[in-house]
C-alpha positions as CSV (number, residue, x, y, z in Angstrom):
1,M,22.6,73.5,-82.5
2,T,21.4,71.6,-79.6
3,R,22.9,74.0,-77.1
4,K,21.6,77.0,-79.0
5,R,18.2,75.6,-78.8
6,R,18.4,74.9,-75.1
7,R,19.5,78.5,-74.5
8,R,16.6,79.8,-76.6
9,S,14.2,77.6,-74.8
10,G,15.5,78.8,-71.5
11,G,15.2,82.4,-72.5
12,N,11.6,81.9,-73.7
13,A,10.6,80.2,-70.5
14,L,11.9,83.3,-68.5
15,V,10.0,85.6,-70.7
16,E,6.8,83.5,-70.4
17,F,7.2,83.4,-66.6
18,G,7.6,87.1,-66.5
19,L,4.5,87.7,-68.6
20,C,2.5,85.3,-66.3
21,A,3.8,86.7,-63.1
22,T,2.6,90.2,-64.1
23,F,-0.9,88.9,-64.0
24,L,-0.6,86.1,-61.4
25,I,1.1,88.0,-58.6
26,P,-1.5,90.9,-58.3
27,L,-4.2,88.2,-58.5
28,Y,-2.6,86.2,-55.7
29,L,-2.3,89.4,-53.6
30,W,-6.0,90.2,-54.3
31,M,-7.0,86.7,-53.2
32,V,-5.0,87.1,-49.9
33,I,-6.5,90.5,-49.2
34,M,-10.0,89.5,-50.0
35,G,-9.7,86.4,-47.9
36,L,-8.5,88.4,-44.8
37,D,-11.3,90.9,-45.4
38,L,-13.9,88.2,-45.6
39,K,-12.7,86.7,-42.4
40,R,-12.9,90.1,-40.7
41,V,-16.4,90.6,-42.1
42,M,-17.5,87.3,-40.6
43,Q,-16.0,88.2,-37.2
44,T,-17.7,91.6,-37.2
45,N,-21.0,90.1,-37.9
46,Q,-20.6,87.5,-35.2
47,V,-19.7,90.2,-32.6
48,S,-22.6,92.5,-33.7
49,R,-25.2,89.6,-33.7
50,D,-24.1,88.2,-30.3
51,A,-23.9,91.7,-28.6
52,G,-27.4,92.6,-29.9
53,H,-28.8,89.3,-28.9
54,M,-27.6,89.8,-25.3
55,Y,-28.6,93.4,-25.3
56,A,-32.1,92.5,-26.3
57,R,-32.2,89.9,-23.5
58,W,-31.5,92.8,-21.0
59,V,-27.9,92.2,-20.2
60,D,-26.8,95.5,-18.6
61,F,-23.8,96.6,-20.8
62,S,-23.4,99.8,-18.7
63,K,-21.5,97.7,-16.2
64,P,-17.8,97.1,-16.9
65,G,-18.0,93.4,-16.1
66,N,-20.6,92.9,-18.8
67,Q,-18.7,95.0,-21.3
68,D,-15.9,92.6,-20.8
69,L,-18.1,90.0,-22.3
70,I,-18.0,91.9,-25.6
71,V,-14.3,92.3,-25.5
72,R,-13.9,88.6,-25.0
73,L,-16.4,88.0,-27.9
74,A,-14.0,90.2,-30.0
75,S,-11.0,88.3,-28.9
76,G,-8.2,88.8,-31.6
77,L,-9.8,92.0,-33.0
78,G,-8.0,94.4,-30.7
79,L,-11.1,95.7,-28.8
80,T,-10.8,97.1,-25.3
81,R,-13.6,98.6,-23.1
82,T,-12.6,102.2,-23.9
83,G,-10.4,101.9,-26.9
84,G,-8.5,99.6,-29.4
85,K,-9.1,98.8,-33.0
86,G,-12.9,98.5,-32.9
87,V,-16.1,99.8,-31.4
88,V,-19.5,98.3,-30.6
89,I,-22.5,100.8,-30.3
90,L,-25.7,99.6,-28.7
91,S,-28.9,101.6,-28.9
92,K,-32.4,101.1,-27.6
93,M,-34.9,102.6,-30.0
94,M,-38.6,103.6,-29.4
95,K,-41.3,105.0,-31.6
96,I,-43.1,107.9,-29.8
97,G,-46.9,108.0,-29.9
98,T,-49.4,110.0,-27.9
99,Q,-49.4,107.4,-25.2
100,Q,-45.7,107.7,-24.6
101,C,-46.0,111.5,-24.3
102,A,-48.7,111.0,-21.7
103,D,-46.7,108.3,-19.9
104,G,-43.8,110.8,-19.7
105,G,-45.9,113.6,-18.3
106,V,-45.5,115.7,-21.4
107,S,-48.4,117.4,-23.2
108,L,-48.9,116.9,-26.8
109,A,-48.1,120.5,-27.4
110,Q,-44.7,120.1,-25.8
111,C,-44.0,116.6,-27.1
112,A,-41.6,117.7,-29.8
113,N,-40.6,114.1,-30.8
114,L,-44.1,112.9,-31.3
115,N,-44.3,110.3,-34.2
116,Q,-40.5,110.1,-34.2
117,T,-38.2,107.1,-33.5
118,V,-35.9,108.2,-30.7
119,F,-33.0,106.8,-28.7
120,V,-33.9,105.8,-25.1
121,Q,-30.4,104.3,-24.4
122,R,-26.9,104.5,-26.0
123,I,-23.9,102.5,-24.8
124,V,-20.6,102.6,-26.6
125,I,-17.8,99.9,-26.0
126,G,-14.4,100.4,-27.5
127,N,-12.8,103.2,-29.6
128,K,-15.5,106.0,-29.8
129,L,-13.3,107.8,-32.3
130,L,-13.3,104.9,-34.8
131,A,-16.8,105.4,-36.1
132,A,-20.2,107.0,-35.3
133,S,-23.6,105.3,-35.5
134,K,-25.2,105.4,-38.9
135,Y,-28.5,106.3,-37.1
136,G,-27.5,109.3,-35.2
137,T,-25.8,110.3,-31.8
138,P,-27.8,111.6,-28.9
139,S,-26.1,114.5,-27.1
140,D,-23.9,113.5,-24.2
141,S,-25.8,116.1,-22.1
142,I,-28.9,113.9,-22.0
143,L,-27.2,110.6,-21.3
144,N,-27.3,109.2,-17.7
145,A,-24.3,107.3,-16.3
146,D,-25.8,104.0,-17.5
147,G,-26.6,105.3,-21.0
148,T,-30.3,105.7,-20.5
149,I,-32.1,108.9,-21.5
150,D,-34.9,110.4,-19.3
151,A,-38.4,110.5,-20.7
152,V,-38.4,114.3,-20.7
153,D,-35.4,114.3,-23.0
154,Y,-36.2,111.7,-25.4
155,L,-39.7,113.2,-25.7
156,K,-38.4,116.8,-26.2
157,N,-34.8,116.9,-27.1
158,A,-34.1,116.9,-30.8
159,S,-30.7,115.1,-30.5
160,A,-32.6,112.0,-29.2
161,I,-34.3,111.6,-32.7
162,S,-32.9,108.9,-35.0
163,A,-32.7,110.5,-38.5
164,N,-33.2,107.3,-40.5
165,F,-33.9,104.4,-38.3
166,G,-37.5,104.5,-39.4
167,T,-36.5,103.8,-43.0
168,T,-34.7,100.7,-41.9
169,L,-37.4,99.3,-39.5
170,A,-40.8,100.9,-39.2
171,L,-42.0,100.6,-35.5
172,S,-45.4,100.9,-34.2
173,D,-46.1,103.6,-31.4
174,G,-44.4,102.5,-28.2
175,E,-42.6,99.6,-29.9
176,V,-39.0,99.1,-28.9
177,A,-36.0,97.8,-31.0
178,Y,-32.5,96.9,-29.9
179,L,-29.8,98.0,-32.4
180,S,-26.2,96.7,-32.3
181,E,-23.5,98.3,-34.5
182,A,-19.9,97.1,-34.8
183,W,-16.9,98.4,-36.6
184,F,-13.4,96.8,-36.7
185,E,-10.3,97.9,-38.5
186,S,-9.7,96.0,-41.7
187,P,-6.5,93.8,-41.4
188,V,-5.4,95.2,-44.8
189,Q,-6.5,98.8,-44.4
190,D,-2.9,100.0,-44.7
191,F,-2.3,98.2,-47.9
192,P,-1.0,100.8,-50.4
193,T,-4.0,100.6,-52.7
194,L,-6.7,100.1,-50.1
195,N,-5.9,102.7,-47.4
196,N,-9.1,104.6,-47.8
197,R,-11.5,101.7,-47.2
198,G,-12.1,102.3,-43.5
199,P,-13.2,99.8,-40.9
200,V,-15.6,96.8,-41.5
201,Y,-19.2,97.4,-40.4
202,A,-21.9,95.1,-39.3
203,R,-25.4,95.8,-37.9
204,S,-28.0,93.6,-36.0
205,I,-31.5,94.6,-35.0
206,Y,-33.7,92.8,-32.5
């Protein structure tokens, strides 16, 4: 009788373990995945914040040497100056008023972007194909080599307008804002149930 009881007890333990594992293993995997993602979110926020802070302090990120600062900030995230597993998009924004039209030598009748928030500079570091700015993309044809946009273009060209920046931050006429956006691939984006999640995003405005 004692041996039979031991066998039954052992069988019951296996059944109980199997039932518990059905719930505990997915929970453990979920905890690991969320932990990895949380780490990537924190890293992405840090890169976006530091890049935006330097950009607002007039660091010239059109120069390769300064772009390498961002690459070093993103150490371990797979970012390179022109590719990799991430992208940092820097944008200088301005609200156009009548004075800005006059300063740019454009009459009010020709100042098509009057009362709009426009891009006056755009710099992209990393993999341009990974993601696009949530605030619009000025045409390559109006970008100078250093990412700046000439006054005549940001005052008249429709592609210089940011479609929704004004709803995020309302600027006064002539006021400038520095926008930093960062995306990095999730470390678990290829997990079978999470393969449509896309890269991790962070934004900073100064």
